[in-house]
N, CA, C and O of each residue as an XYZ file, in Angstrom:
308
protein
N      56.809     82.162    147.890
C      57.615     81.830    149.051
C      56.834     81.010    150.072
O      57.411     80.179    150.772
N      55.548     81.235    150.159
C      54.754     80.495    151.125
C      54.821     78.994    150.850
O      54.886     78.193    151.783
N      54.805     78.610    149.568
C      54.882     77.194    149.210
C      56.194     76.591    149.714
O      56.199     75.500    150.282
N      57.302     77.300    149.507
C      58.606     76.809    149.964
C      58.633     76.624    151.472
O      59.176     75.638    151.971
N      58.053     77.561    152.194
C      58.014     77.447    153.654
C      57.206     76.228    154.084
O      57.588     75.512    155.010
N      56.094     76.000    153.408
C      55.257     74.849    153.744
C      55.969     73.531    153.428
O      55.852     72.564    154.181
N      56.702     73.493    152.320
C      57.449     72.281    151.966
C      58.559     72.028    152.981
O      58.790     70.884    153.371
N      59.248     73.081    153.413
C      60.277     72.921    154.441
C      59.671     72.414    155.742
O      60.235     71.533    156.391
N      58.533     72.963    156.122
C      57.853     72.503    157.332
C      57.478     71.033    157.208
O      57.647     70.266    158.156
N      56.975     70.642    156.052
C      56.654     69.234    155.811
C      57.900     68.363    155.944
O      57.849     67.290    156.546
N      59.013     68.821    155.384
C      60.263     68.066    155.483
C      60.710     67.875    156.922
O      61.071     66.767    157.320
N      60.690     68.947    157.704
C      61.071     68.841    159.113
C      60.149     67.875    159.858
O      60.602     67.068    160.670
N      58.863     67.969    159.573
C      57.898     67.079    160.229
C      58.135     65.625    159.851
O      58.102     64.745    160.711
N      58.375     65.368    158.569
C      58.638     63.991    158.129
C      59.886     63.419    158.794
O      59.895     62.257    159.202
N      60.936     64.227    158.905
C      62.154     63.744    159.553
C      61.947     63.517    161.048
O      62.533     62.598    161.621
N      61.125     64.341    161.680
C      60.811     64.111    163.093
C      60.062     62.795    163.271
O      60.378     62.010    164.165
N      59.075     62.557    162.421
C      58.303     61.313    162.510
C      59.163     60.095    162.198
O      59.033     59.056    162.847
N      60.037     60.219    161.213
C      60.933     59.114    160.876
C      61.895     58.828    162.022
O      62.160     57.667    162.335
N      62.417     59.876    162.648
C      63.301     59.691    163.802
C      62.583     58.941    164.916
O      63.132     58.005    165.498
N      61.358     59.355    165.209
C      60.582     58.687    166.258
C      60.308     57.234    165.896
O      60.389     56.357    166.757
N      59.985     56.968    164.636
C      59.701     55.597    164.203
C      60.930     54.708    164.344
O      60.805     53.498    164.534
N      62.108     55.301    164.252
C      63.356     54.553    164.417
C      63.782     54.455    165.877
O      64.832     53.891    166.187
N      62.968     55.004    166.770
C      63.281     54.948    168.192
C      64.307     55.977    168.621
O      64.959     55.815    169.652
N      64.454     57.028    167.842
C      65.434     58.075    168.134
C      64.729     59.311    168.677
O      63.501     59.404    168.660
N      65.526     60.255    169.158
C      65.010     61.551    169.561
C      64.347     62.193    168.343
O      64.902     62.116    167.247
N      63.185     62.821    168.492
C      62.496     63.403    167.333
C      63.340     64.375    166.508
O      63.119     64.507    165.304
N      64.282     65.044    167.124
C      65.095     66.019    166.388
C      66.367     65.412    165.800
O      67.178     66.134    165.222
N      66.555     64.111    165.935
C      67.818     63.474    165.544
C      68.195     63.738    164.078
O      69.284     64.245    163.807
N      67.319     63.404    163.145
C      67.652     63.576    161.729
C      67.750     65.049    161.341
O      68.581     65.415    160.510
N      66.911     65.894    161.932
C      67.014     67.325    161.657
C      68.328     67.879    162.183
O      68.940     68.732    161.539
N      68.775     67.404    163.350
C      70.050     67.855    163.909
C      71.231     67.428    163.042
O      72.265     68.097    163.029
N      71.083     66.320    162.318
C      72.135     65.878    161.395
C      72.176     66.733    160.129
O      73.129     66.656    159.353
N      71.153     67.538    159.927
C      71.100     68.395    158.747
C      70.366     67.784    157.573
O      70.493     68.259    156.445
N      69.604     66.742    157.824
C      68.899     66.061    156.730
C      67.893     66.958    156.024
O      67.602     66.743    154.847
N      67.360     67.949    156.707
C      66.338     68.814    156.107
C      66.877     70.205    155.779
O      66.101     71.143    155.595
N      68.190     70.340    155.706
C      68.770     71.661    155.478
C      68.624     72.163    154.045
O      68.747     73.363    153.800
N      68.369     71.283    153.114
C      68.320     71.676    151.712
C      66.944     71.407    151.127
O      66.399     70.313    151.267
N      66.400     72.399    150.482
C      65.142     72.224    149.759
C      65.480     72.124    148.284
O      66.037     73.052    147.697
N      65.146     71.011    147.700
C      65.386     70.810    146.276
C      64.070     70.413    145.639
O      63.477     69.394    145.994
N      63.630     71.201    144.722
C      62.373     70.917    144.041
C      62.679     70.566    142.599
O      63.236     71.372    141.854
N      62.314     69.367    142.220
C      62.483     68.933    140.839
C      61.108     68.571    140.299
O      60.315     67.921    140.980
N      60.842     68.981    139.118
C      59.562     68.647    138.512
C      59.769     67.810    137.262
O      60.596     68.136    136.411
N      59.025     66.749    137.163
C      59.068     65.892    135.981
C      57.651     65.747    135.456
O      56.694     65.639    136.223
N      57.535     65.747    134.162
C      56.232     65.524    133.554
C      56.385     64.422    132.519
O      57.175     64.540    131.582
N      55.642     63.379    132.693
C      55.645     62.274    131.746
C      54.240     62.156    131.168
O      53.322     61.724    131.865
N      54.061     62.533    129.906
C      52.723     62.426    129.325
C      52.287     60.969    129.236
O      53.130     60.076    129.147
N      50.996     60.724    129.260
C      50.509     59.346    129.169
C      50.973     58.678    127.876
O      51.013     59.306    126.817
N      51.315     57.425    127.976
C      51.742     56.657    126.812
C      50.523     56.373    125.928
O      49.480     55.962    126.436
N      50.642     56.584    124.624
C      49.499     56.322    123.760
C      49.178     54.831    123.608
O      48.057     54.476    123.244
N      50.156     53.956    123.884
C      49.936     52.508    123.777
C      50.516     51.799    125.005
O      51.532     51.114    124.889
N      49.895     51.947    126.172
C      50.472     51.401    127.404
C      50.614     49.881    127.411
O      51.440     49.354    128.156
N      49.845     49.171    126.616
C      49.949     47.706    126.599
C      51.235     47.223    125.936
O      51.600     46.056    126.077
N      51.919     48.096    125.223
C      53.164     47.723    124.553
C      54.393     47.940    125.429
O      55.500     47.566    125.043
N      54.215     48.532    126.587
C      55.346     48.847    127.456
C      55.756     47.613    128.245
O      54.926     46.970    128.888
N      57.043     47.288    128.192
C      57.571     46.128    128.908
C      58.182     46.522    130.248
O      58.305     45.680    131.137
N      58.556     47.756    130.404
C      59.202     48.194    131.640
C      60.235     49.251    131.337
O      60.355     49.716    130.203
N      60.965     49.621    132.341
C      61.982     50.645    132.180
C      63.198     50.264    133.009
O      63.152     49.308    133.784
N      64.267     50.997    132.849
C      65.482     50.703    133.608
C      65.302     51.096    135.071
O      64.381     51.836    135.419
N      66.186     50.595    135.915
C      66.153     50.941    137.335
C      66.381     52.436    137.505
O      67.077     53.075    136.716
N      65.779     52.970    138.548
C      65.892     54.390    138.833
C      66.038     54.572    140.329
O      65.403     53.866    141.113
N      66.867     55.508    140.723
C      66.975     55.814    142.147
C      67.208     57.304    142.324
O      67.866     57.952    141.509
N      66.662     57.824    143.393
C      66.878     59.213    143.756
C      68.101     59.279    144.656
O      68.318     58.403    145.494
N      68.891     60.317    144.476
C      70.076     60.480    145.320
C      69.760     61.424    146.476
O      70.511     62.357    146.759
N      68.654     61.169    147.125
C      68.270     61.983    148.270
C      67.733     61.077    149.368
O      67.719     59.854    149.227
N      67.299     61.674    150.440
C      66.841     60.895    151.585
C      65.356     60.586    151.489
O      64.946     59.443    151.692
N      64.551     61.589    151.183
C      63.104     61.405    151.097
C      62.600     62.049    149.806
O      62.991     63.163    149.459
N      61.746     61.345    149.119
C      61.069     61.892    147.947
C      59.585     61.997    148.269
O      58.961     61.017    148.678
N      59.028     63.175    148.086
C      57.601     63.377    148.283
C      56.961     63.462    146.907
O      57.310     64.325    146.102
N      56.040     62.577    146.647
C      55.427     62.475    145.327
C      54.016     63.048    145.349
O      53.200     62.687    146.198
N      53.743     63.926    144.423
C      52.394     64.443    144.240
C      51.761     63.622    143.124
O      52.086     63.799    141.950
N      50.868     62.734    143.493
C      50.255     61.815    142.541
C      49.150     62.508    141.752
O      48.381     63.295    142.304
N      49.078     62.210    140.463
C      47.999     62.763    139.646
C      46.942     61.702    139.362
O      46.953     60.631    139.970
N      46.041     61.997    138.449
C      44.948     61.079    138.157
C      45.388     59.845    137.378
O      44.659     58.853    137.351
N      46.557     59.876    136.745
C      47.015     58.756    135.926
C      47.476     57.574    136.771
O      47.347     56.424    136.349
N      48.007     57.843    137.950
C      48.501     56.761    138.794
C      49.735     56.114    138.192
O      50.369     56.676    137.299
N      50.064     54.954    138.676
C      51.173     54.206    138.104
C      52.486     54.342    138.835
O      53.451     53.663    138.482
N      52.561     55.191    139.838
C      53.809     55.316    140.589
C      53.616     54.824    141.996
O      54.555     54.845    142.792
């Protein structure tokens, strides 16, 4: 549970900073409910055995407001 609380705190903080960067009241996005939902999705993509053969992938988009990425040693995102 501690991890969830910390992630929620991070979300509220990010929305406050984003609101300020947009010239709005710091609580603006939080008051709209932007941080009301915690959704944790985990994806694991193993390293490609032949990365030089990769031409690309299709377009991808998240259907959320902010995505927080935990980068690993492989990089590439």
